N, C-alpha and C positions, 0 to 999 in steps of 0.2 A: 777506294779510295785513291791508291798512290799516283792511279791513270790520271786521278783531278786536279791530284798538288802539282803531278808534271805538266799538265795543260796551263795552272795557275804560273808556271814561273813560265810556259813561254809564251804566254799572254802579257807578260808582264811587263811593265814598260810601250806597249803595241793599244792603237786603240782598234777597241774589235767589235764590229758587227751587235753584240751582244753588248757590251756596254753605251752604246749608241741607241740601243731599243728599251737597255733602260733608263735610261736619261726621259726617252718621250715620252712615257711613260710617269717620271714624274707634273710633266706638263701642267700647270695649271693648278696642281695640289699645293697648296700653303703650307709650309716648313715651319719650327718655332724659332725665333729671334734669337739671338744671343740677349744673355740679360742687359736692360740696356742702364747707361751711368747714371742719366739725369731720368726722377719720373714726371719732373716735372718745372714749367718755364720759369724762373725766379729770377731776379735782378741779379743774382750772386752768379745763376749755371748759366746766363747769356752774358755777359761780361766777363764769368769763366775764358767762356769757347773764343770770346770775340777780342782778347788780349792776347790769349794765344795762339791767333798768327796775323800781330802788332795791330790789332782795329779798337780804335775808343771812340769812334764815333756813340754820341751820344743818342742814338736813336733804339742805340741794342744796350743802352747801360748808366740811361738818366729820367729815370722817373717823371721830373718835370719836365726837363727838355721831350718825350716821348706824346707828354697828356698835349701838347700843344703842335703836337701834326694832324697830317690827314688821317692818322689812323688812330686819337685818341687816346693812344697809350700807348706802351713800350712793347714792341716788337722783337721776337730774334733773330738772329742771324738766318740768311735763307736756306744755307744747308745745318743748319742746328738741330737737325730732326736726326744727322750721325751720331746725334749723343739719346735720342728717344725709341721709344718706338716697343710699346707694350703689346705681347702677345694679341690679334683681332678674334683667331680663333681658342674660343673655350677648351675645349676638349678632342682630343684625335684617339680613331681606336686602332685596336689590332694590324686591320690589315693596312690603314694608312702608317702607320709608325712603321713596319715593317717596309715598305716601297721606301721608304725619305732612309734609309739604313744605309750607312756605306757609305762612300764613292766611287757613282760608278768609275771614276776616270781614274783611281789608283794607279798611281805609279808612275804617269804622263809629268811628263812638266805644264807647268797653270803659269798662266801670264792676264793679272790684265788688261787689256786693252783697252777700252771707252769703258769712259760713267758718263751718263746721259740723265739730267733733272727734265722737271717741266713743276712748275710753282702759283697752287690757286688759289690758297691763302695762306695770311702770315699761321705762324704761332704767337699767340699774345702770351701777357704776364697773367697764370696759375692754370695754363692750357696745361692738359696730361694730353700723351697721344696713343693712339693703336698702327699698329702696323702690321699687315697684312703683304708678308715673304716669300717669292712662290719660283718656282725655273717657268720663263714666258717661252721660249724659243732654245732650238740645239740646232744646230748644223753641220758637217760637214766639211771639211772643204783639202786642199789639197797644200801641201808647204810647197815652198821654193826649193826650201830644202828639202825636201822628198818628204815622205812621210807620211801620215793622217794626220788633219786636225782637227778635233772637235770646237766649234766656238757657242756658248749657251750663255745664254740672255737670266741675270735674273734681275726680278721688278721685287722693287722695299716703294708700298706702297701706305700712305701718313693721313691720319686724319688726326683730324686738329682740336679741341676740344669741345666744339659741337658737334662730332664724331663727322666732324666733315670732311670731305678729300683735303685732303693739304698738299702733295710733291709724291711725284712717282720717281723714283732712284730708282736708276736702268744700270745693269753695270752684266756687259763681256767679256768673258773672262776665256783664255783659246790655252785648249790641252792638246797638247802636242807629243808627240811620239818621242822617245828619249832619241831613237835615232837623224832625227830631224832635231831636236832643242841640241844636240851636239856639237852639229854645226854650223847654228846657229856664230856670227861674229864675234869674239870677245869683246868687249865695253877694253873701252883702254880710259884709265885716269893720264892726266896733264894734272897736276897743282903745282904753287909754287908761293911764298909765302907770298902776301897783299904788298902789297908796296905804299906807299903813304901817296904817292898823288893816287894811286885808287881807290883807297879807304874814303880820301877827300871825295872824290867824286861821290861815293856809297852814301858817305854824311850828308852830300849836298842833297843828293837825289832825295833822302829822308824828311832834310830839312823844306825842298820844296812841296813836297805832299799838302794837294788843295781838295780839299771835300764839297761836293756841291749842295748837300747838306740842304737846310732852308729856302732856298732858293731856287724854282724851280727851272728845268733844264725843259723847256717846250721846244716841241717835234716841227715847230716851223721853224728855228734855229738850226738846224741837224742837217749837215748836206755831205753826199754820200763824199767821202775822203775824208771825216776830219777825224783828229785822232785823238783819243783818250791821251787826257798822262797814263804817264807812264809810269808801272813804282819800284818796287825793286826791296827783296828777297831773299836777306844774308851778309855776309857772308854765315853760310846754315853751321852751324855750330852742334855743341851734345843739347845745351841749355836750351836751346833754341823749339828741339823734340821735347826734350821735359816740357818748357811750355806748356805745349802744343796737347799732350796729355793733360795735362790740369785739369785745359778745357773740354775734352775731345774724348780721355774715356782711355782705355784699353784696348775694347772695341775686339781685338780677337780672342783674349783670355780676361772670362768677366773681371769685373770692379776687386777687389779684396786683394788682403796680404796676408803673410803667416797662416796663422790655422785657415784662414778664406782660403786661399789659393792653394792649402794643401788637399782643401774637403774639391777641389776643382781636380786638382793633378791625379787623383787615387780615380778620378769617375776616364781622365783625359790624359793620360799619363806621356800620348805624345807632343803633347803643345808643350811638354816643359823637360825640354831635351835637357841632357848636365853640361856644366861648362868645365874650364879645366882645373875647378878644384874637385871635381865631379858630384855638383851642386844644381839637384834642378831648376833652372830657371827661362821661364817664357822665350818659345819661338820667336817675339818679336824684338829681343834683345840686338837681332842683328841690325837692328836701326840707330843704336847707340855704342853698339859693342862692335867695336872694327871686327877684333879676333872672333868671333860669329861670324861674320859677310864676308871673311877669306874663306872660311871652313867650310863655305854655298859656294867658292866658287869666284867668290865677289873683292875685287880692290877693298874695299871699309864700308865700313855704312851710311844712309843711304833714305833721302826725306821716305810719306808715302804721297802715297794717288790724289789721297786725299789733300794733302796740304796744298798742295799745286793747285786740286779744283778751289781750293778757299783762295789763297792769295787771289786768281781771277776775281773771284767773285768780287772782293774787298775792290777791286780795280775797278769792277762797273758801277757799283755801288755806289764809289766814293761820286764818279762821272758823275750818271742818272738824277740824283738829288734819293729826297726825302718822300717826293711826289709819285714818283716812276714803281715800280716794276719789274723785277727778272723775270723775265716767262721762263723762257727754253737755258739749260747750256749740255754744251756736247763737247767733251773733251775724251783726248785722245791720248793717255800715254809712254811716249818712243822711246826714251832715252832716260837711265838713271841719271837723280840730280844729288849730287855725293854730300857728305859733311866737306863744308869749306867752298861747297861752289855758292856763288853767286846769284841770284833768279831775276832778273827783270822783265816783267810782265811788260805787252805790248799790247796796242788796241788799233783797231780803223772803223771808221760806219765803213754799210758796203753797201745797204740798200736801206729806203725807208718807206714803208706802203703803207695805206690807210685799209682792211679789211674787217669786216665783223666790226664793225666801234672803235675799234681797238687802233688805234696808233703803233706800228712799231717799227720798230729799228734792229736789224742788223746790222751783227758785228766780227769779222774777224778778231781774235785773239789770237796772243798767246806768249808763251813761258820762253824763257833766251836765257845761255847760261851768258858764264863773263865770253868765253869763246865766241861767242856767237853762234850755237849750236842749238836749236827747238827740241825743246827738250816734250812739249805743251803743248800741241796746236789746239782750237779752240775754235768751237764757234756759239753767240745766243744771241740771244732777241728779246729787248729790252721792251718796253710800256712805254712810253713820253706822255704828257699830258698833253693837251694844244688849249691854245691862248682862252677859248672858247669852251673847255671841254676836258674836264679831273679824266683822268684813269678808271676803267673799271675794268676790272678785274678779271681774266679769264676762265672759264669757266669749266669743269670737270668732267671726264667720258664719261657721265653716271654720276649719281648724287651718292654710293656707297663702296664699298673697299674694294666689295667681289664688281659692283658693276663693271667699278676699270680694271679689275680683275683682266674679267671677259671681255674687255675692250680693249687689252693690252694683248689680250691669247692671240685675237682676230688680227691682230698689226703683225706681228712674226709670226703667224705662220708657220711661214721656209724660213724663219731664222733673221738674222739682225743683215746687211750686208757689209761686209769691214774690208779691208784689201789682205790676201792673203800672204801669212810670214813668207 
């Protein structure tokens, strides 16, 4: 027993062959999702989510307006599924529960590197949503700072109210040895009070925002090199984080306060580290409590990667209009976006192709802070209507969530390719 404990201490913070093997055993094994904040798409849940990232598009917020669009009724914003997802698996046997228990990479540094989306159907008013969540890829890579890293991809595959595959969200996390993470360059923070001129520029960008809306943006009218209208998000405040949570939910910790959070804390005490008054509080507070962020070696609080993904979606959906369809999005989170930072979302058309009955436009999109530093580069594919034909929704790679999962496993059988740290 003592020898095992000593070995565990020796392996802590290191990526071992045993950890990789245990992770690979989980490929394709559905794991229980977190309790979703929303069980149903309603006018209020869709509106709160959209307002939480600064979007008042009536397609998501006005039933009468939405009824007159090609969708025939209100649809939720593309990544509203972040707030939904009841377990698609009714029960798991003891062997599966044992396989999914614990974290094979406990003690390693963990960083979200990439988030990808594909959408096949909208979520409509009144829809409930099932989710199949499973690891689909794991690959070992060397870090340029030394040490070993594991790049692990998890799928979240969603179904709409009719049980049809709605979308897939693929997240890739890098698990790095502590010896490597210590060599990473420390993030610097340069912040000064905004001048009246800087604030006026931001306000002017808000005032100039335009939405394509009911006016179709036709495939024939788009040219390579066209820029989308930029969007500004900021200067980021703690209030913005609070408003985001109103629509997004808590995500990491289950919904609920006081007695309900106490019940969760009894099961998962590590999710509630004590604050300066020795009061247990959610690990997520580093996003609004600078002291907690500083305890973890960061200069101050910062946003969520999901916020920037949503800001990019906002810029794209305003540009493309109601008749178009956002098909694919891939984002890489490379820099922190701190409280006080201002993010500008820019984009341009890089290609347009007609393939498989679709009029597809490829775009390069990125988030850039007030210092001109790109924090999140992204690529997207939008399907636009043509003058002679409306958009045909893309087909999912399977008729059921299980079939989509098998397709994803075939796709990632050697792991996703991401630049080494």
